[in-house]
N, C-alpha and C positions, 0 to 999 in steps of 0.2 A: 471449644474450639468449633466454629462455623464449616460449613460446607464453600465448595469453591464457588467463587462469587464473579462479577463480572470483569473485574481487574485485567487489563491487558499490556504489557510493555509491546510496544510496536515502533520499529526503529528500520529505516531503509538509508542506502546509498547508492550510487552510480559508480561503479568502477568501471576501468578499462579492460578491456578482454571482450573474446566472444563469450556467449552462453554458454558452450560447450566446453570451456577453458575454465569458465568459474564455476561451473556445476563439477568438473574434476577437483576443483581445490576443495571442495565440501567432501566428497565422497571416494578421496581414494588414502592412504596412509601418507604417500609423499605429498599429495596437494594438503591435506590439513597441516602438515608440518611446515610449510610454508608460512601460516598467518597465525594456527591456532594449537599454540601448544609445541612442546618439544616432540613428544612422541604419542602415539595413539594407536586406539585398535579398531579399526572399523571393517564390517562386512556389507557389503551393498545388498541386504536382503532384508525382508521383513523380519522382525526379532533378531536380525545379527547385530551385534555390540556397536555400540558408539562412544567410545571412551576415547578421551583426550587427559594427557597427562600431562599437568601443569606443574604439580612440583615432584621432579622423578625422583628425588631422593628420599622422600617420603614412601612409607611399605605401603604395599598394595591395599588399596580401599580407603587411602587418604592422597593420593596422588592427585584427583582430580574428576571425574566422571564416571566413574566405574559403576558396571551395572547397568548404565544408561544402553537404551535400545532403541532401533529403527523402526519406527512404527508404519510408516507409509512412505511411497516415493513416486512421483512421476518423473523420468529422465529429463533432464534438464529444464525442468518447469517446477518442482516441488520437493522438498525434502522434509519429512518429521520424524523427532526423538523425543523419548522420555529424558528429562533431565532433572537433577540432584543439585543440591545444596552445598556448597563449600563447606572444608572439614571444619572451620570456625562457626558452623551453626549445627552444631550434633544432632539436635534434635529434628530439625527440619531435615539434615540430610539421611536419618535413620528412618524418616515416618515411612509407613507404608502407600501414604499419598504421593505420588510425583508427579512435579509438572511436566508439561511437554512444549516443546519447540517447532515453529513450521517457519521453514526458509523456502522463501518464493522468488524464481529468477524469473526475471523478465529482457527479453531483448529490446536493446534501446538503440537511436540511432548511431551512427558514430563508432561503430565497432564496439560500444560499450552494453553492458549487462547492470539493471537495477537489481540488489539482494535486497529482499524485504525481511526482518525477524520480526515473529511473531511469537510471545512466549506466553503460554496461559494456563490455567489449571491452577490459580491462586488460591489460596484457602484464608479465612479471617484469624488476624492473633498478632501480638506483638511480633514473634519471632517470625512469622511469614511474611509480615510488613517490613521489616530488616531483612532478610532475601530478596523480597520484590526490590528495595531501593537499592541491594546492592547490583541486583542484575540488570537496574535501569541503566546503571552507570556501565556495567562491565559490556555490555552489549555495543554500546559506541565503541568501547577499547577493542572490539573485535572486528567489527567493521572498518574501524581506520586502519589497522594490522593487516586487514584484507585489502584496503586499497592500498598501502604502501606495499605489499607484494605484489600488484598486477602493476606497478609503474607508471608511468606517464603516458597519456596518446602522444603520437606522433606529431599533432597539430600544437601549436603553442597556446592557443585558445579556442575551445570548442564552445560556441553560442548555441542553447536550447532552440530548437525549432518551434516557432511562435503558433500563432493562430493558423488551424488549417482549415476553418470553417466556423459556422455561427449552428451553433447546438440548442440554441431553444430562444425563445422570445416570451419575456413573462412582463404582465402590466395590471395593473388594479384595474377593478372594475364597480360598480355600486351591488352588483347581484351577478358573479361568477355562474351562478347554477342557470340560471335565464338567459344568461348571455352562450353559453355551451348549448343549450336547448336551442337558440336562436341559429346559431352557426350549424349545429345539424340538422334542423329542418331546412334553411334555405340556403346553404351552400354545401350541405353533403357530408360536413366532416363528422367522421367517427368518434366522437367526442367522449372522455371516460371523467374520472373523476378529477383528473391531473389537466386534462385538455385533450390534446391530440398529437399524434407524431406525422410528420411529412417525411416520406421516405425519398431518398436521392442515391446516388450512387458516386465513390471518390473519382476523380477522373484521371487520377493515376493510377488507382487500381480498380477497374471497373465490377470485377467479382465483389469488392467491398462495399456493403449497405453502408450508409451513414443517415442520421435522423436530425430533424428540426422539431424539437419540444415547440407547441403552442400551449400558453398555461394562461388564465385570468386566475387572478388574484382577488382575495376580498380587500375592500378600501384600507383598512384597519390592519393589514397584514405586517407583520415585522421581519417577515423574510428580506425587505427591500433595505434595512435599516443598515448603516447611520444616513444613507442618502434618502432624499427625501423627494426622489422623483418619482414619478409614476409607471416607470418600467423598468427592468433589468434586463438584460443581453449575456445568455451562455453562450462562450465560444469555445469551441473544440480546439484542443491543442497537444502536442506531442511532447514528453519530457518534463511533465509537471513539476518532478522535484526539481530539477535543474534550473526551470524557470523561478520558480520561489527563489533558488538561491541568488539566481541574477538579480531578479527585482528587490532582495535585500541589499544587495550591493548598490543597486542604484537610485536607492530612497523611495520605491515604488510603496504606496500604503496597502500591506497585506493585512488583511481583517481577521483571519483566523488561520489557523492549523490544519494541514491538508486531511482531509479525509476520505478514507479508502473502503469503498463497495465493494460489491463483486463485480459490478457493471462500471467501475471506473474510479477513479480519484476527483476530488473536487477540491477547489477553495476559493475565496473571494478577494477581490481587491478593488481599490475606488481610484478612477481615473482624475485628471487635473481638472475637470469639471463638476466633481460630485457624484459622479454616477457610479454606482456599485455593479461591478462585474464578476459574474460568474465564470471559471474558468473548469473544466472538463476534460479529462485524458479518458477517454473512454477505451472499455473492454468490449470490442464488438460483437464479440460470439454470444457473451452473456447478455448483451442490452438486446440482441436480436430474438433469444427467446423471452423476453418481459416483454416487446412491442408485435411479435408476429402475429401478423393477421390483423392489427390494430391501428394501420396506418393508412394515411391518405395516399 
């Protein structure tokens, strides 16, 4: 049996409701009953039980997630708990090693909340792979049940807020290192390995910093593919998950899956003129830490 590897299950869904209400659904007895099993035992404290009883007729120990515990939490932001395999996989269910789940809560526009489930701690082996595949489907079911329990928003249709600013200008150069040195010497840009960041302010929220990344790339970079253009623009957006859903409905070419980092979410699309576009939903407080003191 191998050690824990890098396999991760990551699911996300935007549901109707304020973050405090969605948080309550995950952290109270009555809340969990609305979407996550008929009965449960939960105590919101580190080490407290997080037991969901999916099959109430079974004896204790075979009902669901008996023995699982809350590992950590940040009110209305993050909840993590240990997690076990279902009874049909006894070798993994009784294994001393437990996987764990992190649930992230993010405030979204239109009184909605994004719920992201990240399931980690997987080991190598055929039985572990079967349990991984089981939960890869099961978490979709959980999020769909959560969405159903939250009801529909008052509006008949809510469109995602689209571009709110330019996040970056990327272009090809025959010698990116020399070019950055030139801009540093003659135009005073504080360049690093990636280029530089221009700092500004959100016009609607002046206390919030925004940034524009300026980055030259090598001529042979593959980052702009499948576009053959010399440049790529990064646009800052809000509600990227919902925006991608709209793209797919409208036939927009989405080039990859949403990637999630501490400083934001990213996805790439193609416009009708063959330009590759990078879309970025930033986490401003995390990006501030990265570029603080390095901006123009």
